[in-house]
C-alpha positions, 0 to 999 in steps of 0.5 A: 141786764141790757148790756148782757142782751146786747153782748148776746146780740153781738155774739149771735151776729158775729157767729152768723157772719162767720158760719153763714155769711151773707151773699149778694144776689141780683135779680133782673126783671123784664125790660120796660118802656119808659112812659115819660120820654120819646127816646129809644131806650129801655129800662131794666129793673133789678133788685139786690138781695143779701141772703144767707143759706139759713137766714130764717133760722138766724133771724128767728134766733136773733128775734126770740132770744131776748124774749126768752131772756126777758121771760126768764127775768120775769119768772125770777122776779115773780119767784122773788116776790113770792118768796118775799110774801111767804117770808112776810107771812111767816114773820107775821105768823111768828109775831102773832104766836109770840104775843099769843094772839 
């Protein structure tokens, strides 16, 4: 089961990288004066992002597909337990009928 989920993760990430690749963007902020030095310098803070066009959609898919798979597994497990209990009840009813009790 876990191998299957890992394979699906790799498949989704591969499709994401091919269809909607990440693009590096650089965000520059205003120049700042450093407070701990007397030199005549300025600091330009910047922040790098890697973004894709539909990043939120891909993150949602990658986040929620294991949840859906595990819910399906839980449903199948509960259905199996229900069937086993029903089979046990029928077997006990047949047993009691056989002996006339």
